[in-house]
N, C-alpha and C positions, 0 to 999 in steps of 0.2 A: 716125390715124397722124400722127406728128410729121414735119413737112417740114424737112429740113436744107438750108441754103444754103451755098455755098462759103465765104463770109466767116465764117460761124459755125464751120465746121470749122477754118479757119485760126486763129481766135481761140482755140478750144479747144486746138489744137496749141501755140500760143504760151504759153498758161497752163501747159500740162503740160510744156513744154520744160524746166522746172526740175527735173523728175524725170529720172532716168537711164534713159530708155527708148531703145530702138534708134532711131537716126536714120532717118527716112523723110520723104518729101515727097509732097504730093498732085500727081499728074501730070494727072489728069483727073477732073472731077466731072460725072456725068450726072444732072442734076436731075430729068429725067423718070422715070428708073428708080431714083433715089436710090441710085446706086452710085458709089463712089469708086475710082479706080485709084491705088494708092500704089506708090512705089518705095522699097524697103528696102535699106539698105547693111548687109551682114553684117560679121562681125568680121574677115574677110579683105579687105574692101573691095569685094567683088562686089555687083552690084546685082540685085535680084529684084523683079519686078512682081506685085502681087496686086490683084484687084478685089474689093472688099468692100462690104457694106451701109453706107451713110453714117451712118445712125442707130446701127448697131451699133458703128462705129468711134468715134463721139462718146461713146456709152455707156461703151465700154472706157476711153477717155481720161479719163472722169469717174469711173472707179473700179469699174465693173461687171466681174465676172470675165469673162475673155476667152471662156471656154467658153459663157457665157450670152449675151454681147454679139455674138459672131461664131461661131455654132454651125456654119456651113457650111464653116469652115476645117478643114483636116486638123490633126492634132496637130503635124505637122512645120511647117506654115505658122504655127500659133499660136506655137510655140517660136521660129521665126525672127523673128516680130514682137516677142516679149517679150525674147528674149536676144540676137538677132543671130546665132545659131548655126544654120546650115543643117542640114537633116535628114541629109544625107550625113556631115557632121562628127559629129553625134550618134551615128550608126550606127558610125562608125569608133572613137569614144571608148568605146562600150559594146558592141562586138561580142563575142560569146561566143567564147572560145578553144576550139580543136578538140583 
């Protein structure tokens, strides 16, 4: 298993910051469990906290499909991380008319 360190995640984030990804920052890194708590700013400016696998986050930032890199996230959490659009907003945009 690959061990990820905080400085490696920060470096990956800095390199990938040139891509137009949703802004997030690393709030906490648990090296023992290899978990990262990130804070994501959505398109409305609201903040959301997610705890994810550090290796998976690094893999996603380096180009692995998010479903493969972070399989424990829900579809809504993945969309929030990719687009900055929270699940409730997706639901409102695509709700079925009665």
